[in-house]
KEGUVO-558338 format. One record per residue (C-alpha): residue in three letters; residue number from 1; x, z, y. Coordinates in steps of 0.1 Angstrom, whole numbers, plus 2048, in hexadecimal, padded with zeros to 3 digits. Each point is the difference from the previous one (the first is absolute). Layout:
<atoms>
('ALA', NUM, (X, Z, Y))
...
</atoms>
This chain:
<atoms>
('MET', 1, (9C5, 5D5, 299))
('ARG', 2, (80F, 812, 7E2))
('GLU', 3, (7DE, 812, 7FB))
('ILE', 4, (7F0, 7DD, 7FD))
('LEU', 5, (81B, 7F2, 7E9))
('LEU', 6, (803, 81E, 7E9))
('PRO', 7, (7DF, 7F8, 7ED))
('LEU', 8, (80C, 7DC, 7FC))
('VAL', 9, (822, 80D, 7F2))
('GLU', 10, (7EE, 817, 7E8))
('MET', 11, (7E9, 7E4, 7F4))
('GLY', 12, (81D, 7E8, 7FD))
('ALA', 13, (815, 819, 7EC))
('TRP', 14, (7E2, 803, 7E8))
('ALA', 15, (7F9, 7DA, 800))
('LEU', 16, (823, 7F4, 7F9))
('PRO', 17, (801, 80C, 7DB))
('ALA', 18, (7DA, 801, 7FB))
('LEU', 19, (7F6, 7DF, 80E))
('TRP', 20, (81B, 7E9, 80D))
('LEU', 21, (817, 803, 7E3))
('PRO', 22, (7E5, 7F8, 7E6))
('VAL', 23, (7F5, 7E3, 816))
('ALA', 24, (824, 7F2, 801))
('VAL', 25, (803, 802, 7DA))
('TRP', 26, (7DE, 7F0, 7FC))
('THR', 27, (80A, 7E4, 817))
('LEU', 28, (81E, 7F7, 7EB))
('ALA', 29, (7EB, 801, 7E0))
('ALA', 30, (7E5, 7EB, 80F))
('LEU', 31, (818, 7E6, 80F))
('THR', 32, (811, 7FD, 7DE))
('THR', 33, (7DF, 7FC, 7ED))
('GLU', 34, (7F3, 7E6, 819))
('ALA', 35, (820, 7ED, 7FE))
('ALA', 36, (7FE, 7FF, 7DA))
('LEU', 37, (7DC, 7F2, 802))
('ARG', 38, (80A, 7E6, 81A))
('LEU', 39, (81C, 7F5, 7EA))
('ARG', 40, (7E6, 7FA, 7E4))
('PRO', 41, (7E4, 7ED, 811))
('ARG', 42, (7F0, 7F7, 7DF))
('THR', 43, (7F9, 825, 7F8))
('HIS', 44, (7DC, 803, 7F5))
('PRO', 45, (7EA, 80D, 81C))
('VAL', 46, (7F3, 81C, 7EA))
('VAL', 47, (823, 80D, 7FC))
('ALA', 48, (809, 7FB, 825))
('LEU', 49, (7E1, 812, 80B))
('GLY', 50, (807, 81E, 7EA))
('VAL', 51, (824, 803, 80B))
('ARG', 52, (7F8, 7FD, 825))
('ARG', 53, (7E4, 819, 7FE))
('ALA', 54, (817, 818, 7EE))
('MET', 55, (81A, 7FD, 81C))
('LEU', 56, (7E6, 803, 81B))
('TRP', 57, (7F2, 821, 7F2))
('ALA', 58, (823, 80D, 7F9))
('LEU', 59, (805, 806, 825))
('PRO', 60, (7E3, 818, 808))
('VAL', 61, (802, 811, 7DE))
('GLY', 62, (826, 803, 802))
('VAL', 63, (7FE, 810, 822))
('LEU', 64, (7E6, 818, 7F3))
('ALA', 65, (817, 808, 7E3))
('ALA', 66, (81D, 806, 819))
('LEU', 67, (7E9, 818, 813))
('ALA', 68, (7F3, 812, 7E2))
('LEU', 69, (81F, 805, 7EA))
('PRO', 70, (813, 817, 817))
('GLY', 71, (7E1, 814, 807))
('LEU', 72, (7F3, 808, 7DD))
('LEU', 73, (806, 825, 807))
('PRO', 74, (7F0, 813, 81D))
('ALA', 75, (817, 800, 81E))
('GLU', 76, (7EE, 81D, 811))
('ALA', 77, (813, 819, 7EA))
('ALA', 78, (821, 7F3, 80D))
('GLU', 79, (7F9, 80F, 822))
('ARG', 80, (805, 823, 7F1))
('VAL', 81, (825, 808, 807))
('ALA', 82, (804, 820, 7ED))
('ALA', 83, (819, 81C, 808))
('PHE', 84, (817, 7F5, 7E4))
('THR', 85, (811, 7E8, 818))
('PRO', 86, (80B, 817, 81D))
('THR', 87, (81C, 7F6, 816))
('PRO', 88, (81A, 818, 810))
('LEU', 89, (7FF, 80A, 824))
('ALA', 90, (818, 7EC, 816))
('LEU', 91, (814, 807, 81F))
('PRO', 92, (805, 7E6, 81B))
('THR', 93, (81F, 7EA, 7FC))
('LEU', 94, (820, 80F, 80F))
('THR', 95, (819, 7E7, 80F))
('VAL', 96, (825, 80A, 7FF))
('GLY', 97, (819, 7ED, 815))
('GLY', 98, (7EA, 7E6, 811))
('ALA', 99, (7EE, 802, 821))
('PRO', 100, (7DC, 80D, 7FD))
('GLU', 101, (7E7, 7E5, 802))
('ALA', 102, (7E8, 800, 81D))
('ALA', 103, (7DC, 808, 7F8))
('GLY', 104, (7E9, 7E4, 804))
('PRO', 105, (7DE, 7F4, 7F5))
('ALA', 106, (7FB, 7FB, 7DA))
('ALA', 107, (807, 7DC, 7F6))
('THR', 108, (7E3, 7ED, 7F2))
('SER', 109, (807, 7EE, 7DF))
('PRO', 110, (7FA, 7DB, 801))
('VAL', 111, (7E0, 7F2, 7F1))
('PRO', 112, (808, 7EF, 7DE))
('LEU', 113, (7FB, 7DB, 806))
('ALA', 114, (7F7, 7F5, 7DC))
('PRO', 115, (7E5, 81B, 7FA))
('MET', 116, (7F1, 7F9, 823))
('LEU', 117, (7FE, 7DA, 7F9))
('ALA', 118, (7F1, 807, 7DE))
('GLY', 119, (7E6, 816, 810))
('LEU', 120, (7F8, 7E5, 81A))
('ALA', 121, (7FD, 7E6, 7E5))
('LEU', 122, (7E9, 818, 7EC))
('VAL', 123, (7E8, 804, 81E))
('ALA', 124, (800, 7DA, 807))
('ALA', 125, (7F9, 7F9, 7DB))
('ALA', 126, (7E3, 819, 800))
('LEU', 127, (7F0, 7F0, 81F))
('VAL', 128, (803, 7DD, 7F1))
('ALA', 129, (7F1, 80C, 7DF))
('ILE', 130, (7E2, 811, 812))
('VAL', 131, (7F9, 7E0, 813))
('ARG', 132, (802, 7EA, 7E1))
('LEU', 133, (7EA, 818, 7EC))
('GLY', 134, (7E6, 7FE, 81D))
('VAL', 135, (801, 7DA, 7FD))
('LEU', 136, (7FB, 802, 7DB))
('ALA', 137, (7E2, 818, 804))
('ARG', 138, (7F1, 7E8, 819))
('SER', 139, (803, 7E3, 7E8))
('LEU', 140, (7EF, 814, 7E5))
('TRP', 141, (7E4, 809, 818))
('ARG', 142, (7FB, 7DB, 808))
('LEU', 143, (7FE, 7F7, 7DB))
('ARG', 144, (7E2, 818, 7FC))
('HIS', 145, (7EC, 7EC, 81A))
('LEU', 146, (805, 7DE, 7EF))
('ALA', 147, (7E1, 805, 7EB))
('GLY', 148, (7E9, 7F8, 81E))
('GLU', 149, (80F, 7DE, 803))
('THR', 150, (7FB, 7F5, 7DC))
('THR', 151, (7E2, 7F4, 7EC))
('PRO', 152, (7F8, 807, 7DB))
('ASP', 153, (7FD, 7E2, 7E9))
('ALA', 154, (7F2, 803, 7DD))
('GLY', 155, (812, 7E3, 7F1))
('VAL', 156, (822, 80C, 80D))
('GLN', 157, (7F8, 823, 7F4))
('ALA', 158, (7F8, 7F3, 7DD))
('GLN', 159, (821, 7ED, 7FD))
('ALA', 160, (813, 81E, 80D))
('ASP', 161, (7F0, 817, 7E6))
('HIS', 162, (808, 7E8, 7E4))
('LEU', 163, (825, 7FD, 80A))
('ALA', 164, (802, 826, 805))
('ARG', 165, (7F5, 806, 7DC))
('LEU', 166, (819, 7E6, 7F3))
('SER', 167, (81C, 812, 814))
('GLY', 168, (7F7, 822, 7F3))
('VAL', 169, (7F4, 80D, 822))
('HIS', 170, (7E7, 81D, 7FA))
('ARG', 171, (7F8, 806, 825))
('ALA', 172, (7E4, 7EF, 812))
('VAL', 173, (80E, 7E4, 815))
('ARG', 174, (7EB, 7F4, 81D))
('ALA', 175, (803, 7DB, 808))
('VAL', 176, (7F3, 7F3, 822))
('THR', 177, (804, 7E2, 816))
('THR', 178, (808, 7FC, 825))
('ALA', 179, (7FA, 7E4, 818))
('THR', 180, (820, 808, 813))
('PRO', 181, (81C, 7E8, 7F7))
('THR', 182, (818, 816, 7ED))
('VAL', 183, (816, 803, 7E2))
('PRO', 184, (7EE, 80F, 7E1))
('TYR', 185, (80A, 824, 7FF))
('THR', 186, (7FA, 822, 7EF))
('TYR', 187, (7FF, 823, 80D))
('GLY', 188, (7F6, 822, 7F3))
('TRP', 189, (80B, 813, 7E1))
('ARG', 190, (7E4, 815, 7F2))
('ARG', 191, (7E6, 7E7, 80B))
('PRO', 192, (813, 7DF, 804))
('VAL', 193, (7F1, 7E4, 814))
('VAL', 194, (809, 7DB, 7FC))
('VAL', 195, (7F9, 7EB, 81E))
('VAL', 196, (800, 7D9, 7FD))
('PRO', 197, (7F7, 7E5, 81A))
('ALA', 198, (7DC, 7F5, 7FD))
('GLU', 199, (80B, 7DC, 7FD))
('LEU', 200, (80F, 806, 7DD))
('THR', 201, (7DD, 807, 7F1))
('SER', 202, (7FB, 7DA, 7FF))
('GLU', 203, (821, 7FB, 7EC))
('PRO', 204, (7FD, 813, 7DF))
('ALA', 205, (822, 7F7, 7F3))
('ARG', 206, (813, 80C, 81F))
('LEU', 207, (7EA, 81F, 803))
('ARG', 208, (808, 809, 7DC))
('LEU', 209, (826, 7FE, 807))
('VAL', 210, (7FC, 814, 820))
('LEU', 211, (7EC, 81B, 7EE))
('ALA', 212, (819, 801, 7E4))
('HIS', 213, (81C, 807, 819))
('GLU', 214, (7ED, 81C, 811))
('ILE', 215, (7F5, 810, 7E0))
('ALA', 216, (824, 800, 7F4))
('HIS', 217, (808, 814, 81F))
('VAL', 218, (7E5, 819, 7F7))
('ALA', 219, (80B, 803, 7DC))
('ARG', 220, (824, 808, 80C))
('GLY', 221, (7F5, 819, 81A))
('ASP', 222, (813, 7ED, 81A))
('PHE', 223, (7EB, 80C, 81E))
('ALA', 224, (807, 825, 7FA))
('SER', 225, (825, 7FB, 7F9))
('GLY', 226, (802, 7E9, 81E))
('VAL', 227, (7F1, 81A, 818))
('ALA', 228, (817, 81B, 7F1))
('GLU', 229, (81E, 7EA, 805))
('ARG', 230, (7F6, 7F9, 824))
('ALA', 231, (7FD, 826, 806))
('ALA', 232, (823, 804, 7F3))
('VAL', 233, (80D, 7E4, 815))
('ALA', 234, (7EF, 80F, 81F))
('LEU', 235, (812, 821, 7FA))
('PHE', 236, (821, 7EE, 7FE))
('SER', 237, (7F8, 7E3, 817))
('TRP', 238, (81F, 808, 814))
('HIS', 239, (815, 7F3, 7E3))
('PRO', 240, (801, 7DA, 802))
('LEU', 241, (805, 7FC, 7DA))
('MET', 242, (7DF, 811, 7F9))
('GLY', 243, (7ED, 7E5, 813))
('ALA', 244, (813, 7E4, 7F0))
('LEU', 245, (7FA, 810, 7DD))
('ALA', 246, (7DB, 803, 807))
('GLY', 247, (7FE, 7DB, 809))
('ARG', 248, (811, 7F6, 7E0))
('ILE', 249, (7E9, 817, 7EC))
('ASP', 250, (7E1, 7EE, 810))
('LEU', 251, (80E, 7DF, 7F5))
('ASP', 252, (809, 80D, 7DD))
('ARG', 253, (7DD, 80F, 7FD))
('GLU', 254, (7F0, 7DE, 806))
('ARG', 255, (818, 7EE, 7E9))
('ALA', 256, (7F9, 819, 7E4))
('THR', 257, (7DB, 7FB, 806))
('ASP', 258, (805, 7DA, 7FE))
('ALA', 259, (812, 805, 7DF))
('ALA', 260, (7E3, 815, 7F3))
('VAL', 261, (7E6, 7E5, 80A))
('LEU', 262, (814, 7E3, 7F1))
('ALA', 263, (808, 813, 7E0))
('SER', 264, (7DD, 7F7, 7F3))
('ARG', 265, (7FD, 7DF, 814))
('PRO', 266, (821, 7EE, 7FD))
('GLU', 267, (7F0, 7DE, 802))
('GLU', 268, (7F2, 808, 823))
('ARG', 269, (821, 806, 812))
('ARG', 270, (7FC, 7E1, 816))
('ASP', 271, (7DC, 809, 80A))
('TYR', 272, (80B, 824, 807))
('ALA', 273, (81D, 7F5, 816))
('ASP', 274, (7E9, 7E8, 814))
('LEU', 275, (7E7, 81D, 805))
('LEU', 276, (81C, 816, 80E))
('LEU', 277, (80C, 7E4, 817))
('SER', 278, (7DD, 7FC, 80E))
('PHE', 279, (800, 824, 80D))
('SER', 280, (824, 7FF, 80D))
('ARG', 281, (7F5, 7FF, 825))
('LEU', 282, (7E6, 81B, 7FE))
('SER', 283, (804, 826, 803))
('SER', 284, (7F2, 81F, 7F0))
('PRO', 285, (7FA, 824, 80E))
('SER', 286, (81E, 817, 801))
('LEU', 287, (805, 814, 7DF))
('ALA', 288, (7E8, 7E9, 7ED))
('LEU', 289, (80E, 7EC, 7E3))
('GLY', 290, (7FE, 7DC, 80B))
('ALA', 291, (803, 7E4, 7E7))
('ALA', 292, (818, 7EC, 816))
('ARG', 293, (814, 80C, 81E))
('GLY', 294, (816, 7E8, 813))
('SER', 295, (811, 7E0, 7F5))
('ARG', 296, (822, 811, 7FA))
('SER', 297, (7F1, 817, 7E5))
('LEU', 298, (7ED, 7E3, 7F1))
('THR', 299, (820, 7EC, 7FC))
('SER', 300, (80F, 81B, 7EA))
('ARG', 301, (7E0, 805, 7ED))
('ILE', 302, (7FB, 7DB, 7F8))
('THR', 303, (825, 7FD, 7F6))
('THR', 304, (7FA, 81D, 7E7))
('MET', 305, (7E2, 7EE, 7F2))
('GLN', 306, (815, 7E2, 7F6))
('SER', 307, (80E, 812, 7E2))
('LEU', 308, (7EA, 804, 7E2))
('PRO', 309, (7EB, 820, 803))
('LEU', 310, (803, 81A, 7E5))
('SER', 311, (7E4, 807, 7E8))
('PRO', 312, (7EB, 81F, 806))
('ALA', 313, (810, 813, 7E4))
('ARG', 314, (824, 7F8, 80C))
('LEU', 315, (7F6, 809, 823))
('ARG', 316, (7F4, 822, 7F5))
('ARG', 317, (820, 807, 7ED))
('LEU', 318, (814, 7F5, 81F))
('GLY', 319, (7EB, 817, 815))
('ARG', 320, (808, 81E, 7EA))
('ALA', 321, (825, 7F8, 800))
('ALA', 322, (7FF, 7FC, 826))
('GLN', 323, (7EF, 822, 803))
('ALA', 324, (81C, 810, 7EB))
('LEU', 325, (81B, 7F0, 815))
('ALA', 326, (7EF, 80A, 820))
('LEU', 327, (7FC, 824, 7F4))
('THR', 328, (825, 801, 7F7))
('LEU', 329, (80B, 7F3, 822))
('PHE', 330, (7E8, 816, 812))
('LEU', 331, (80C, 820, 7EF))
('GLY', 332, (824, 7F6, 804))
('ALA', 333, (7FC, 7FA, 825))
('VAL', 334, (7EC, 820, 806))
('ALA', 335, (81A, 814, 7EC))
('LEU', 336, (81C, 7F1, 814))
('ALA', 337, (7EF, 805, 822))
('GLY', 338, (7F6, 824, 7F7))
('ALA', 339, (822, 809, 7F2))
('VAL', 340, (813, 7F7, 820))
('ALA', 341, (7ED, 81B, 813))
('VAL', 342, (80C, 81B, 7E7))
('GLY', 343, (823, 7F1, 7FE))
('PRO', 344, (815, 7EE, 7E7))
('PRO', 345, (80E, 814, 7E2))
('ALA', 346, (822, 801, 810))
('GLN', 347, (819, 81C, 7FF))
('ALA', 348, (7FC, 806, 825))
('ARG', 349, (7E4, 7F5, 817))
('THR', 350, (801, 802, 826))
('LEU', 351, (7E0, 80A, 810))
('VAL', 352, (808, 7FB, 825))
('SER', 353, (7F6, 7EA, 81D))
('PRO', 354, (814, 7E0, 804))
('GLU', 355, (813, 810, 81D))
('ALA', 356, (80E, 81B, 7E9))
('ALA', 357, (807, 7E7, 7E5))
('THR', 358, (817, 7EC, 818))
('ALA', 359, (813, 81F, 80C))
('PRO', 360, (825, 801, 7F8))
('ALA', 361, (80A, 815, 7E2))
('SER', 362, (817, 816, 815))
('ARG', 363, (7F6, 80B, 823))
('ALA', 364, (808, 81D, 818))
('VAL', 365, (7E2, 817, 7FF))
('VAL', 366, (7FB, 815, 81F))
('VAL', 367, (7F0, 821, 7F8))
('PRO', 368, (7EC, 80C, 81E))
('ALA', 369, (800, 823, 80D))
('ALA', 370, (7E1, 808, 7ED))
('PRO', 371, (7F9, 815, 7E1))
('VAL', 372, (815, 7F2, 7E3))
('VAL', 373, (7F6, 80C, 7DF))
('ALA', 374, (80E, 800, 7DD))
('PRO', 375, (7F1, 809, 7DE))
('ALA', 376, (804, 822, 7F0))
('PRO', 377, (818, 802, 7E3))
('LEU', 378, (7EF, 7FB, 7DF))
('GLU', 379, (7FA, 821, 7EE))
('GLU', 380, (805, 804, 7DB))
('ALA', 381, (7E0, 800, 7EC))
('PRO', 382, (7F8, 822, 7EF))
('ALA', 383, (80A, 804, 7DC))
('ASP', 384, (7DD, 801, 7F4))
('ALA', 385, (7F5, 7E1, 812))
('ALA', 386, (7F0, 7E5, 7EA))
('PRO', 387, (818, 7E3, 7FA))
('LEU', 388, (7F8, 7DE, 80D))
('ALA', 389, (7ED, 7E9, 7EA))
('PRO', 390, (817, 7E8, 7EF))
('GLU', 391, (7EE, 7E2, 80F))
('ALA', 392, (802, 80D, 824))
('ARG', 393, (814, 7EA, 817))
('VAL', 394, (814, 804, 81F))
('ILE', 395, (7F9, 7EC, 820))
('ARG', 396, (81B, 7FC, 81A))
('GLY', 397, (7FF, 7EF, 822))
('ASN', 398, (80B, 7FF, 824))
('VAL', 399, (7EB, 804, 820))
('THR', 400, (80A, 7F0, 821))
('ASP', 401, (7F3, 7F7, 822))
('ALA', 402, (7F2, 7DD, 7FD))
('THR', 403, (80B, 7F7, 823))
('THR', 404, (824, 80E, 801))
('GLY', 405, (809, 804, 7DB))
('ALA', 406, (80A, 824, 807))
('PRO', 407, (7F9, 818, 7E3))
('LEU', 408, (7E3, 818, 805))
('VAL', 409, (80B, 823, 7F8))
('GLY', 410, (7E6, 818, 7F2))
('ALA', 411, (7E5, 7E6, 7F9))
('ASN', 412, (7E5, 80D, 7E8))
('VAL', 413, (7FD, 7EB, 7DF))
('VAL', 414, (7E5, 80B, 7E9))
('VAL', 415, (7F0, 7F3, 7E0))
('VAL', 416, (7DB, 7FD, 808))
('ASP', 417, (7E9, 818, 7EE))
('THR', 418, (81D, 815, 7F3))
('GLN', 419, (816, 81D, 80B))
('ILE', 420, (81F, 7EA, 7FD))
('GLY', 421, (812, 7FA, 821))
('ALA', 422, (821, 800, 812))
('ALA', 423, (80F, 7FD, 823))
('THR', 424, (81A, 7E5, 809))
('ASP', 425, (824, 80C, 805))
('LEU', 426, (818, 7F7, 81C))
('ASP', 427, (804, 7DD, 7F3))
('GLY', 428, (7DA, 7FB, 7FD))
('ASP', 429, (802, 802, 7D9))
('PHE', 430, (7E7, 812, 7EA))
('MET', 431, (7FB, 806, 7DB))
('LEU', 432, (7DF, 808, 7EE))
('ASN', 433, (804, 810, 7DE))
('GLY', 434, (7E6, 803, 7E4))
('VAL', 435, (7EA, 7E3, 80C))
('ASP', 436, (7E6, 7F3, 7E8))
('PRO', 437, (80B, 7E0, 7EF))
('GLY', 438, (7DF, 7EE, 809))
('ASP', 439, (7F7, 7F1, 821))
('VAL', 440, (803, 819, 81D))
('GLN', 441, (7FE, 7FE, 825))
('ILE', 442, (81C, 80C, 816))
('ARG', 443, (7F5, 80C, 823))
('VAL', 444, (81C, 801, 81B))
('THR', 445, (7F9, 812, 821))
('PHE', 446, (816, 80A, 81E))
('VAL', 447, (7F5, 80E, 821))
('GLY', 448, (7FD, 7E4, 819))
('TYR', 449, (7FE, 7E4, 7E7))
('VAL', 450, (7E4, 7ED, 7EF))
('PRO', 451, (7FC, 80E, 7DC))
('LEU', 452, (805, 7E8, 7E3))
('THR', 453, (7F3, 800, 7DC))
('VAL', 454, (813, 7EC, 7E6))
('VAL', 455, (7FD, 7FB, 7DA))
('PRO', 456, (823, 800, 7F0))
('GLN', 457, (808, 7EB, 7E3))
('ALA', 458, (813, 80C, 7E1))
('ASP', 459, (824, 809, 806))
('GLU', 460, (7FD, 7F5, 825))
('GLU', 461, (813, 80E, 81D))
('LEU', 462, (7EA, 800, 81F))
('ARG', 463, (80D, 7F6, 822))
('ILE', 464, (7E5, 80A, 819))
('GLY', 465, (7FE, 7F9, 825))
('LEU', 466, (7E7, 813, 815))
('VAL', 467, (7F3, 7F1, 820))
('PRO', 468, (802, 818, 81F))
('MET', 469, (7E0, 80A, 811))
('ASP', 470, (7FB, 801, 825))
('ARG', 471, (814, 81C, 812))
('ASP', 472, (7E0, 813, 80B))
('VAL', 473, (7F3, 7FF, 7DC))
('ARG', 474, (822, 80C, 7F3))
('MET', 475, (801, 81E, 818))
('ARG', 476, (7DC, 80A, 7F6))
('GLN', 477, (80A, 7FE, 7DB))
('MET', 478, (81F, 815, 806))
('ARG', 479, (7EB, 81B, 812))
('GLU', 480, (7E7, 800, 7E4))
('ALA', 481, (81B, 802, 7E5))
('ALA', 482, (811, 81D, 812))
('GLU', 483, (7DE, 813, 802))
('ARG', 484, (7FA, 7F8, 7DB))
('ARG', 485, (822, 80E, 7F6))
('ALA', 486, (7FA, 81F, 815))
('ASP', 487, (7DE, 806, 7EF))
('GLU', 488, (811, 7FC, 7DE))
('ALA', 489, (81B, 819, 809))
('ARG', 490, (7E7, 81A, 80A))
('ASP', 491, (7F0, 7FE, 7DD))
('ILE', 492, (820, 809, 7ED))
('ASP', 493, (806, 824, 7F7))
('PRO', 494, (826, 806, 7FC))
('ASN', 495, (7F9, 81B, 7E6))
('SER', 496, (7EB, 7E9, 7EA))
('PRO', 497, (80E, 7F1, 7E0))
('GLN', 498, (7F9, 7DD, 80E))
('ALA', 499, (816, 807, 81F))
('PRO', 500, (820, 7EA, 801))
('ALA', 501, (822, 810, 7FF))
('VAL', 502, (808, 7ED, 81F))
('PHE', 503, (7E5, 7F7, 819))
('GLU', 504, (7FE, 7DE, 811))
('VAL', 505, (7E5, 80A, 819))
('VAL', 506, (7F9, 823, 80D))
('GLU', 507, (7E9, 810, 81A))
('ALA', 508, (81E, 80C, 816))
('PRO', 509, (81E, 7E8, 7FC))
('PRO', 510, (823, 80D, 804))
('ALA', 511, (810, 7FE, 823))
('LEU', 512, (824, 7F9, 807))
('VAL', 513, (811, 81D, 812))
('GLY', 514, (80D, 7F2, 821))
('GLY', 515, (7ED, 7E0, 7FC))
('LEU', 516, (80D, 7DE, 7F8))
('GLU', 517, (819, 803, 81D))
('ALA', 518, (813, 81B, 7ED))
('LEU', 519, (802, 7EA, 7E0))
('GLN', 520, (80A, 7E2, 815))
('ARG', 521, (81D, 814, 80F))
('SER', 522, (80C, 80B, 7DD))
('LEU', 523, (802, 7DC, 7F4))
('VAL', 524, (823, 7F2, 803))
('TYR', 525, (809, 7DB, 7FB))
('PRO', 526, (81C, 800, 7E6))
('PRO', 527, (820, 7F3, 812))
('GLY', 528, (80B, 7EB, 7E3))
('ALA', 529, (7DE, 7EF, 7FD))
('LYS', 530, (800, 7FA, 826))
('ALA', 531, (823, 7F1, 7FE))
('ASP', 532, (7F6, 7E9, 7E4))
('GLY', 533, (7E0, 7F5, 813))
('VAL', 534, (7E9, 80E, 7E5))
('GLU', 535, (7DB, 804, 80A))
('GLY', 536, (7E1, 807, 7ED))
('LYS', 537, (7E1, 816, 7FB))
('VAL', 538, (801, 81E, 7E9))
('PHE', 539, (7E0, 80F, 7F2))
('VAL', 540, (805, 824, 7F7))
('GLN', 541, (7E5, 812, 7EB))
('PHE', 542, (801, 826, 7FF))
('VAL', 543, (7EB, 81E, 7F8))
('ILE', 544, (7FA, 81D, 819))
('ASN', 545, (7FD, 820, 7EC))
('GLU', 546, (7EB, 81F, 807))
('THR', 547, (81B, 80F, 817))
('GLY', 548, (804, 7E0, 815))
('GLY', 549, (821, 7F5, 7EF))
('VAL', 550, (808, 7DD, 7F4))
('GLN', 551, (805, 7F9, 7DB))
('ASP', 552, (801, 7E2, 7E8))
('ALA', 553, (80C, 7E9, 81C))
('GLN', 554, (808, 7DD, 7F4))
('ALA', 555, (805, 7DE, 80F))
('LEU', 556, (7E5, 7E8, 7F5))
('ARG', 557, (811, 7E2, 810))
('CYS', 558, (825, 800, 806))
('PRO', 559, (810, 7E3, 811))
('ASP', 560, (822, 812, 801))
('GLU', 561, (80C, 820, 7F0))
('ARG', 562, (80F, 80D, 820))
('LEU', 563, (7E0, 7FB, 813))
('CYS', 564, (7EC, 811, 7E5))
('GLU', 565, (817, 81E, 7FF))
('ALA', 566, (7FE, 804, 826))
('ALA', 567, (7DA, 7FF, 7FF))
('LEU', 568, (7FE, 818, 7E2))
('THR', 569, (818, 819, 811))
('ALA', 570, (7EA, 801, 820))
('VAL', 571, (7E0, 804, 7EC))
('ARG', 572, (80D, 81C, 7EA))
('ALA', 573, (80B, 813, 81E))
('ALA', 574, (7DE, 7FD, 811))
('ARG', 575, (7E7, 81E, 800))
('PHE', 576, (7DA, 7FD, 800))
('THR', 577, (7E3, 818, 803))
('PRO', 578, (7F0, 7FE, 7DD))
('GLY', 579, (7E1, 7ED, 7F9))
('ARG', 580, (7E1, 814, 7F8))
('GLN', 581, (7E1, 7F9, 7EA))
('ARG', 582, (7E4, 819, 805))
('GLY', 583, (818, 817, 812))
('GLN', 584, (819, 800, 7E4))
('ALA', 585, (823, 7F1, 803))
('VAL', 586, (805, 7E3, 7E9))
('LYS', 587, (81A, 7E5, 7F8))
('VAL', 588, (7FA, 7DF, 813))
('ARG', 589, (811, 7DF, 7FB))
('PHE', 590, (80C, 7EC, 81E))
('VAL', 591, (811, 7DE, 806))
('LEU', 592, (818, 7FB, 81D))
('PRO', 593, (80B, 7DC, 80A))
('VAL', 594, (823, 801, 811))
('ASP', 595, (80B, 7DF, 810))
('PHE', 596, (825, 7FD, 806))
('LYS', 597, (806, 7E5, 81B))
('LEU', 598, (81F, 7F5, 812))
('PRO', 599, (7FD, 7FA, 825))
('ASP', 600, (800, 7DB, 80B))
('SER', 601, (822, 7F2, 809))
('ASP', 602, (7F6, 7FA, 824))
('GLU', 603, (7F3, 824, 805))
</atoms>
């Protein structure tokens, strides 16, 4: 089952910041804008149409911005984890004082619920969008076959040509009649077609008003914009607000067209309203621009007509102002929706799954009997090294398991397309020096976890949660990483100038004389610490020199000085066979976790 759910978790971990967060921000913005328009019912339809169109397009464009902004730099280069982030070899954890734990099957980490649900929602949304796009394509196909059901009429065509010239339409508009009882409608963009009922040919005044309405649609390019809006609604049809917004846009489009018709014919408002009422019970083909659709929309349109129409000049000025307002709202909504995927300009941003976000701030972390790694000490830069550019910045952060909140020790953190990188320490912390002040991508990888790429903000401390992979995938990655490190080790000549003073990976690792059992016997639980009930895990880092002796031993994590001194005493007394690189004895760094545990009271 985990093999089935893992792709959903990975999709959901991607979709939460890239899709669902921008959608949530857009929803709040759209609801606020719609509420403002509803509170001002006398807003001119030209303004309402521009605002609602801007909000409708802000969702797909905002999601595209959210997807594009974090990926402006190529992510493939982040897969190169260079040798500048090696991690020391590690010994298994030694337990002192407590009963040894029975070996058992490896526990399987739980599947993160929020990313899994987000992945399921993404799949469902994609299926719904595919179906709705298919319905849209079928409607367009049906419109292409309407020509066979219509009849050209020279008189209707002459009136349509005259009105098109008056409206500034330079495209050829084809005007035809149909014997089918229908609402007058328009379809087509490059070669628009106006279809009117044949019965209107005997009523010149009504025909002129109908043609004026349809030509106004052509002049405004309403068919092309309407189809594009329907495509956007189909992509996001799973969002109920998109359908409601599209319905209001249809009504605003007709109201704006009514205003354009009556701007030059204010004295014909009553005749125009009667004409619309006469078509209220008829229908028009899907996607076509019908002159009158439904009694509910007609009520709103006729109510709008009761106010004095604007002159053509004032209507044009209002249209330009509405376009400026719509553009401002559109850019603001897109910027807001796109910015949330990259993150707010806060001092610290948490990039984790919701499970990790709700984890308590302090928890007991059980370190399994598996390789535990720690970063190598930072070496001083050579004296002749070039100084950092004054504008270079430092990026700090923390990497944890998104499901447990435990720090990930030794995770690789690199700046994409650079040689800047680091490994997380025992607390999961990292620091990147000399980072370019511009926009950069940070790639975080850890064996057994889904990689994550983020774009840090200025002066931001990153908090990153990685989602665990399936156990089989983790094991395969660990084997591949071990093979890759062995290959790297074979390529290093200990006599070359590039060889490190202390190796992290060697061809023949050091071996503990007498095995771990000898070191276990030399570890003594300090009596004072035992009497005081002190427990804890000590991480000892040390270097095995060319003769097999221990040097530079230090406690990386020290819960109690007595425990640390006991661990250091045992490690310093240990003897190893030296590690060898190309047959030559070299210094090798190791880490030894020592877990001091008191037996349970009932044992």
